[in-house]
Structure formats: C-alpha cells, structure tokens
C-alpha positions as CSV (number, residue, x, y, z in Angstrom):
1,X,40.7,18.0,-32.6
2,X,44.5,16.9,-31.7
3,X,46.1,13.7,-30.5
4,X,48.0,14.3,-27.2
5,X,51.1,12.4,-26.9
6,X,52.7,12.2,-23.4
7,X,56.1,13.4,-24.0
8,X,57.2,13.7,-20.3
9,X,60.0,11.1,-20.7
10,X,61.5,13.3,-23.7
11,X,61.6,16.6,-22.0
12,X,63.0,14.9,-18.7
13,X,65.6,13.1,-20.8
14,X,64.8,9.7,-19.4
15,X,67.0,7.4,-21.4
16,X,65.4,4.9,-23.6
17,X,61.8,6.0,-22.8
18,X,62.7,9.6,-23.6
19,X,64.3,8.7,-27.0
20,X,61.2,6.6,-27.8
21,X,58.7,9.5,-27.2
22,X,60.7,12.2,-28.7
23,X,61.5,10.1,-32.1
24,X,57.9,8.8,-32.3
25,X,56.5,12.4,-32.0
26,X,58.8,13.7,-34.6
27,X,57.9,10.9,-36.9
28,X,54.1,11.7,-36.5
29,X,54.7,15.1,-37.0
30,X,56.2,14.4,-40.1
31,X,53.2,12.4,-41.4
32,X,51.2,15.8,-41.3
33,X,48.0,13.4,-41.0
34,X,46.7,14.5,-37.5
35,X,47.0,17.5,-35.3
36,X,49.7,16.5,-32.6
37,X,49.6,18.3,-29.0
38,X,51.9,17.6,-26.2
39,X,51.3,16.8,-22.6
40,X,54.0,16.6,-20.0
41,X,54.6,16.9,-16.4
42,X,56.3,20.5,-16.2
43,X,59.3,20.8,-13.5
44,X,61.4,23.6,-12.8
45,X,63.9,24.0,-15.6
46,X,62.1,21.5,-17.9
47,X,61.2,22.7,-21.6
48,X,60.2,21.1,-24.7
49,X,62.7,20.9,-27.7
50,X,62.8,24.4,-29.6
51,X,61.3,22.7,-32.7
52,X,58.1,21.6,-30.5
53,X,57.6,25.2,-29.1
54,X,54.8,26.0,-31.6
55,X,52.7,23.1,-30.8
56,X,49.7,23.1,-28.6
57,X,50.9,22.1,-25.1
58,X,48.9,20.8,-21.8
59,X,51.0,20.3,-18.6
60,X,50.8,19.3,-14.8
61,X,53.2,20.6,-12.3
62,X,53.7,17.7,-9.8
63,X,56.8,16.0,-9.0
64,X,57.6,12.6,-10.6
65,X,56.4,10.5,-7.7
66,X,53.2,12.6,-6.7
67,X,52.1,12.5,-10.3
68,X,52.4,8.7,-10.7
69,X,50.5,8.4,-7.5
70,X,47.8,10.9,-8.5
71,X,47.3,9.0,-11.7
72,X,47.0,5.6,-10.0
73,X,44.6,7.1,-7.4
74,X,42.4,8.6,-10.3
75,X,42.3,5.2,-11.9
76,X,41.2,3.5,-8.6
77,X,38.5,5.9,-7.6
78,X,37.2,6.5,-11.3
79,X,38.3,10.2,-11.2
80,X,38.4,11.4,-15.0
81,X,41.2,13.8,-16.0
82,X,39.7,14.7,-19.3
83,X,40.0,18.5,-18.6
84,X,43.8,18.1,-18.7
85,X,43.6,17.4,-22.4
86,X,41.3,20.0,-24.0
87,X,39.4,18.9,-27.0
88,X,41.5,15.9,-27.3
89,X,40.6,13.1,-29.7
90,X,43.1,10.5,-28.3
91,X,45.8,10.3,-25.7
92,X,48.9,8.3,-26.1
93,X,50.8,7.2,-23.0
94,X,54.4,6.4,-24.1
95,X,55.6,5.4,-20.7
96,X,53.9,3.2,-18.1
97,X,51.4,5.7,-16.9
98,X,48.0,6.0,-18.2
99,X,45.7,8.8,-17.1
100,X,42.0,7.8,-16.3
101,X,40.1,9.3,-19.2
102,X,36.3,8.9,-19.7
103,X,35.7,10.6,-23.1
104,X,38.9,10.3,-24.6
105,X,40.3,7.1,-26.3
106,X,43.7,6.0,-25.0
107,X,46.5,4.1,-26.2
108,X,49.4,2.9,-24.0
109,X,52.7,1.7,-25.0
110,X,54.4,-0.9,-23.1
111,X,58.0,-1.1,-23.4
112,X,58.9,-4.2,-21.2
113,X,57.6,-6.1,-18.1
114,X,61.2,-6.3,-16.6
115,X,60.1,-5.8,-13.2
116,X,58.2,-8.8,-13.2
117,X,60.9,-10.9,-14.9
118,X,63.9,-9.5,-12.8
119,X,62.3,-8.3,-9.7
120,X,65.6,-8.3,-7.9
121,X,66.9,-5.8,-10.3
122,X,64.2,-3.0,-9.5
123,X,64.1,-0.8,-6.4
124,X,61.2,-2.2,-3.9
125,X,59.0,0.9,-4.4
126,X,59.1,1.0,-8.3
127,X,58.6,-2.8,-8.1
128,X,55.5,-2.6,-5.8
129,X,54.2,0.2,-7.7
130,X,54.4,-1.2,-11.4
131,X,53.0,-4.6,-10.1
132,X,50.1,-2.8,-8.7
133,X,49.4,-0.5,-11.4
134,X,50.6,-1.9,-14.9
135,X,47.9,-4.6,-15.1
136,X,45.3,-1.9,-14.5
137,X,46.7,0.5,-17.0
138,X,46.8,-2.4,-19.7
139,X,43.0,-3.1,-18.8
140,X,42.0,0.6,-19.1
141,X,43.5,1.5,-22.3
142,X,41.5,0.9,-25.5
143,X,44.9,-0.4,-27.4
144,X,48.3,-1.2,-26.7
145,X,51.4,-0.8,-28.3
146,X,54.3,-3.3,-27.5
147,X,57.6,-2.7,-28.9
148,X,58.3,-6.2,-29.5
149,X,56.6,-9.6,-30.1
150,X,58.4,-10.8,-26.9
151,X,56.6,-7.9,-24.8
152,X,53.3,-8.8,-26.6
153,X,53.4,-12.4,-25.6
154,X,54.3,-11.2,-22.0
155,X,51.2,-9.2,-21.9
156,X,49.1,-11.9,-22.9
157,X,50.9,-14.6,-20.4
158,X,51.1,-12.5,-17.3
159,X,48.1,-10.2,-17.4
160,X,45.8,-12.3,-19.9
161,X,45.4,-9.2,-22.0
162,X,43.9,-10.3,-25.4
163,X,46.3,-10.4,-28.2
164,X,44.1,-8.7,-30.6
165,X,44.4,-5.7,-28.3
166,X,48.3,-5.5,-28.6
167,X,50.1,-4.4,-31.7
168,X,53.6,-4.5,-32.3
169,X,55.4,-1.4,-33.5
170,X,59.2,-1.6,-33.5
171,X,61.2,1.1,-32.6
172,X,64.1,2.5,-34.8
173,X,67.6,4.0,-34.5
174,X,67.7,7.6,-35.2
175,X,68.4,8.6,-38.6
176,X,71.8,10.3,-37.6
177,X,73.1,6.9,-36.8
178,X,75.1,6.0,-39.6
179,X,78.8,5.1,-40.4
180,X,80.9,8.2,-39.7
181,X,84.0,9.0,-41.7
182,X,87.4,8.5,-39.8
183,X,88.1,12.0,-39.5
184,X,85.1,12.7,-37.5
185,X,85.1,9.7,-35.4
186,X,88.7,10.1,-34.7
187,X,88.0,13.6,-33.7
188,X,85.1,12.7,-31.4
189,X,87.3,9.9,-29.9
190,X,90.0,12.4,-28.9
191,X,87.3,14.4,-27.1
192,X,86.6,11.7,-24.9
193,X,89.8,10.1,-24.6
194,X,89.4,6.9,-26.2
195,X,91.9,4.7,-27.7
196,X,92.5,3.6,-31.4
197,X,90.8,0.4,-30.8
198,X,88.4,-0.6,-28.1
199,X,85.3,-2.6,-27.3
200,X,82.2,-0.6,-26.6
201,X,79.1,-0.7,-24.5
202,X,76.2,1.8,-24.5
203,X,73.4,1.9,-21.9
204,X,72.6,2.5,-18.3
205,X,74.9,0.7,-15.7
206,X,72.4,-1.2,-13.9
207,X,72.4,-4.8,-12.8
208,X,70.0,-5.9,-15.8
209,X,72.8,-4.9,-18.2
210,X,75.0,-7.7,-16.9
211,X,78.0,-5.9,-16.8
212,X,79.7,-7.8,-13.8
213,X,79.8,-11.0,-16.3
214,X,81.0,-8.8,-19.2
215,X,83.6,-7.5,-17.0
216,X,84.6,-11.1,-15.9
217,X,84.5,-12.2,-19.5
218,X,86.8,-9.5,-20.7
219,X,89.4,-9.2,-18.0
220,X,91.4,-12.5,-18.8
221,X,91.4,-11.4,-22.5
222,X,92.6,-7.9,-21.8
223,X,95.4,-9.1,-19.5
224,X,96.9,-11.4,-22.0
225,X,96.5,-9.0,-24.8
226,X,94.0,-10.7,-26.6
227,X,91.1,-7.9,-26.5
228,X,91.3,-4.3,-26.3
229,X,90.3,-1.8,-23.6
230,X,86.4,-1.6,-22.6
231,X,84.5,1.6,-23.0
232,X,81.4,1.9,-20.9
233,X,79.2,4.7,-22.3
234,X,76.0,5.5,-20.0
235,X,74.9,7.0,-16.8
236,X,75.1,5.2,-13.4
237,X,71.8,3.6,-12.6
238,X,70.3,2.3,-9.5
239,X,71.8,-0.8,-7.9
240,X,75.1,-0.2,-9.5
241,X,77.4,-0.5,-6.5
242,X,78.4,-4.0,-6.9
243,X,79.5,-3.4,-10.2
244,X,81.5,-0.5,-9.2
245,X,83.1,-2.3,-6.5
246,X,84.1,-5.1,-8.7
247,X,85.6,-2.5,-11.2
248,X,87.7,-0.9,-8.6
249,X,89.1,-4.4,-7.5
250,X,89.7,-5.6,-11.0
251,X,93.3,-6.4,-12.2
252,X,92.4,-5.0,-15.4
253,X,91.0,-1.8,-14.0
254,X,93.3,0.5,-16.2
255,X,91.6,-1.0,-19.4
256,X,88.1,0.0,-18.5
257,X,87.3,3.6,-19.6
258,X,84.0,5.7,-18.5
259,X,83.8,8.7,-20.5
260,X,81.0,10.2,-18.6
261,X,78.4,12.0,-20.6
262,X,78.5,11.7,-24.2
263,X,76.4,14.3,-26.1
264,X,73.7,12.4,-28.4
265,X,75.3,14.1,-31.8
266,X,78.6,12.6,-30.6
267,X,77.1,8.8,-30.1
268,X,77.4,7.8,-34.1
269,X,81.1,8.8,-34.0
270,X,81.9,6.8,-30.8
271,X,79.9,3.7,-32.3
272,X,81.7,4.2,-35.6
273,X,85.0,4.4,-33.8
274,X,84.7,0.9,-31.7
275,X,86.2,-2.2,-32.9
276,X,83.3,-3.9,-31.8
277,X,79.9,-3.5,-29.7
278,X,78.8,-5.9,-26.8
279,X,75.5,-5.8,-25.3
280,X,75.1,-8.7,-22.7
281,X,71.7,-7.6,-21.2
282,X,69.7,-9.9,-19.5
283,X,66.2,-8.7,-20.8
284,X,65.4,-5.9,-22.9
285,X,61.7,-4.9,-24.1
286,X,63.4,-4.0,-27.5
287,X,67.0,-3.1,-27.4
288,X,68.1,0.2,-29.0
289,X,72.0,0.2,-28.5
290,X,72.7,-2.8,-30.9
291,X,70.3,-1.4,-33.6
292,X,72.1,2.0,-33.2
293,X,75.5,0.1,-33.5
294,X,74.5,-1.9,-36.5
295,X,73.2,1.3,-38.1
296,X,76.8,2.6,-37.7
297,X,78.4,-0.3,-39.2
298,X,79.9,-1.7,-35.9
299,X,79.7,-5.4,-35.5
300,X,77.7,-6.6,-32.7
301,X,77.9,-9.2,-29.9
302,X,74.5,-9.3,-28.5
303,X,72.6,-11.4,-25.7
304,X,69.9,-14.0,-27.0
305,X,67.7,-13.0,-24.2
306,X,63.9,-11.8,-24.5
307,X,63.5,-9.5,-27.3
308,X,67.1,-8.9,-28.5
309,X,67.1,-11.7,-31.3
310,X,64.1,-10.1,-32.6
311,X,66.2,-6.8,-33.2
312,X,69.6,-8.1,-34.6
313,X,68.1,-11.3,-36.4
314,X,71.2,-12.8,-37.8
315,X,73.3,-9.9,-38.0
316,X,75.1,-10.3,-34.6
317,X,76.7,-12.8,-32.5
318,X,74.4,-14.1,-30.2
319,X,75.4,-15.4,-26.6
320,X,73.7,-16.8,-23.7
321,X,74.1,-13.7,-21.1
322,X,74.7,-16.0,-18.2
323,X,77.5,-17.9,-19.9
324,X,80.7,-16.0,-19.0
325,X,82.8,-18.5,-21.0
326,X,80.6,-18.1,-24.1
327,X,80.7,-14.2,-23.9
328,X,84.7,-14.4,-23.4
329,X,84.7,-16.8,-26.7
330,X,82.7,-14.3,-28.6
331,X,84.8,-11.4,-27.6
332,X,88.3,-13.2,-28.3
333,X,86.8,-14.4,-31.5
334,X,85.6,-11.0,-32.8
335,X,88.6,-9.1,-31.5
336,X,91.0,-11.3,-33.3
337,X,89.2,-12.0,-36.7
338,X,88.5,-9.0,-38.9
339,X,87.0,-10.8,-41.7
340,X,84.2,-11.9,-39.3
341,X,83.8,-8.3,-38.0
342,X,83.4,-7.4,-41.7
343,X,80.7,-9.8,-42.3
344,X,78.9,-8.7,-39.2
345,X,79.2,-5.1,-40.3
346,X,77.6,-5.9,-43.6
347,X,74.9,-7.8,-42.1
348,X,74.2,-5.3,-39.5
349,X,74.1,-2.3,-41.8
350,X,71.5,-4.4,-44.1
351,X,69.4,-5.2,-40.9
352,X,69.2,-1.9,-39.4
353,X,67.5,-0.3,-42.7
354,X,64.5,-2.6,-41.8
355,X,63.8,-0.7,-38.8
356,X,62.4,3.1,-39.5
357,X,60.7,5.7,-37.4
358,X,58.8,6.6,-40.5
359,X,57.3,3.2,-40.7
360,X,56.8,3.3,-36.8
361,X,54.6,6.3,-37.1
362,X,52.5,4.8,-39.9
363,X,51.9,1.7,-37.7
364,X,51.0,3.9,-34.7
365,X,48.4,5.9,-36.6
366,X,46.8,2.6,-37.6
367,X,46.5,1.7,-33.8
368,X,45.2,5.2,-33.1
369,X,42.3,4.8,-35.5
370,X,41.5,1.2,-33.8
371,X,41.5,2.9,-30.7
372,X,39.0,5.7,-31.9
373,X,36.6,3.3,-33.5
374,X,36.9,1.0,-30.3
C-alpha cells in the first residue's frame, strides 16, 4: 500500500513549496523503504517530472481556488475523500491544504504562519482563508511536520497544538548547489547580463522580503562607489507595486539589475558569481536561499528574524531587518573586506553540509511511522 504525497506545488512550480515537495519526494524515493504514489491537482498543461512518470498517480481536475474551497468544505461537513487515494497507507499534505480522510492517516507540513504575523503582507482573501482553515487542518492531521523550531513554537502558541504532535524536519539545499568553477559562473553571468562583481538577492519580490529597506540601505553606498550593483533574481509577487515604484524613482536605478527568469540549473552559478548574498526578509518559515548561497560558497548577510538564525547559525552576518543603518553597515563592511568574506564563505560551506534531503527523508519516514501508529 503506497504513501501518497501531494506534489501539486511541485508540478505547478510554486516557488519554495514546490521545491520542498519535489526535493522531499525524490529523497523518499531514494530510500526505497516505502512505495510512493503521487497526488496532485491536474490542470491544463501540467505534467509531473519525467522521472516520476512510472509512479502511481491520483489526481483531481479543479482550479487552484475551487480545490482549496472543496477541501475546506469537506473538512467542515465531514465528507471523506478516501476514494481519491486508492489503497493509501498514508497521505502527506506538503502544502497548507489537508484533504479530509477517514481511514487514511495524515501528515501535514506547516512551512510558516506568516499570514498570522504579517497580515498586511497577504492579500485579504488568502489571509481570510488561512486564518479559518489552518487551525482546522492542524487539528485534523495525525502528525505535523514543521520546517523549523520557530514554526513549531508558533503552532503551539497560536493554535495550542501539543508540541509532541509537531516534529521539526529541516529542509536542505538541492545537491546541485555547490561552488561552481569560474569558467561556468562567468559564462552564466554573461548569459543573464550580470556584472563582474555584485550583491545578490534571490527570492520572490513581495513586501515580506523587505526589499524596500534593502534598496534604501544600498542606494547611498552604490552612489559613492562603496558597493557594487544589486541583482534581484525572482518573480514578481503580490503587493509588489510600492517596491517597483520606489525602484523606478531611485537615484541608483541604473545599478539594479533584474535578470528575469533564471533557470534552476543556472542558479548555482549565479550564486557563485556573486560577491555577496543578502537576504533581509522580515519572516521566513525556513529560508532556503541563504542556505543555497552558503552551499555555493557565497558570503551571506541575513535577517535575524524568525527561523533564519536556525538556518545560518554563526555562518552569516545577522542584522535586524528593520534597521536600515545596520543593513547598510553590513553591506559596506562585507563589500570592502575580502578577508571577512572569505571567513564567512568557509563557515557557510561547513554549515550547509549539516542539512541534507537524505536526512530529511529519514526523519520524515519516522514521522510517517508515528502517524500510522496513532
């Protein structure tokens, strides 16, 4: 009897959630301990990765919002969806959406409770939905995986979920994130029009990522040639209009580079090409980009908020994300001191190897065992 994993976020390429679902599924398949089956919301033009094609698959064919509303309604009225998962031994919901199941044990991964901490940075409809559904889904799951201790404590504090029900399983950088040779990163940098030296940010462009403060911290440094160009890699997210308005009005606008879509296979080279990486996010459930940067040997300036100190440890320069002056000072110091960058590079490489998807898969299987014996 197979374990079904919801890989909807992976097949729909939904940023961090998709990377989590894909990486964990690959790692679980590599263990060969349990038969794995896939569940996802099938939409026009959506297919699973070629390597997954032989796996058993179960699907629904609803749009994103209709499916979310259907799942919520099913939970409220007690309608079991067991027939959607033939012969399932367990169902793992890898994003914040838990199907109502009567005879199938469930595990729910909670990545963050950002909507509760920063409601102003969520669209009203999404905030409303999550506020109503997340406590319900967390209560209904047999076991919960939290991607950080910070998220685990949030669940206990905000929803009064017993701590012994919540298990921390850290994410990891994909194995392809490693230091690239100069010829490779030079070739990739040219492909995307990147300069010889630059400050890099990778992530969605949205208010929570705190890019307005980053822009304000970086501008005067660039104008007096105390820092290099700023490269922002990531898709345009919700509520991003104020940032782009500020960017267009910036006196340093010519120093900000938006390369657009960067293929996953090129990201390690982009990280490796950067002089330093900056991640000033106000809140993260885990925070994968700093870990990817460290795995590529790039020195990191990172927010000290939420779970991020758990991820980077002492291998990054931590700053208060709301303190523009502190962020500016960190940028100036690292840009001007190669020895400090070299020290952080070595620390980052050592820190990054402490996280692996192999370990995450093994710890996840232990959570499955607990859920099935519940």
